[in-house]
C-alpha angles and dihedrals in degrees: 000000000000118000092169094251101113128227119324127212091197132046110273090232087070089067093057111094128185095277093050091045088052093054089050090052091050090050094046091050090048091049096043104066087128090222098096091258133083115274129227121323115243097240131051117273131028133305092289089056095058121100109268091228090057092048089052092048093051089050091051092047089048091050092047093047090050090050087052094045093052090053094050141333100300120210108213087203089072086072089059091059094051103106136149111253 
């Protein structure tokens, strides 16, 4: 699968720091309401009250997950296990 990132000489999880992992956690919690719809947003207010950078990150994560899902049955739980060692 091509995500436009080029070849890596290290595992991509090595590039994920604590801040990035925190954004993935927020996205996973938002996506994982279990009711077929997104859950609560991380900041008070509605979608328009969320930081623009966070909204962009959520859109990017949605896109990446969709790309992976199209390739094979993607388990969202794998994102929970992505942590920096």
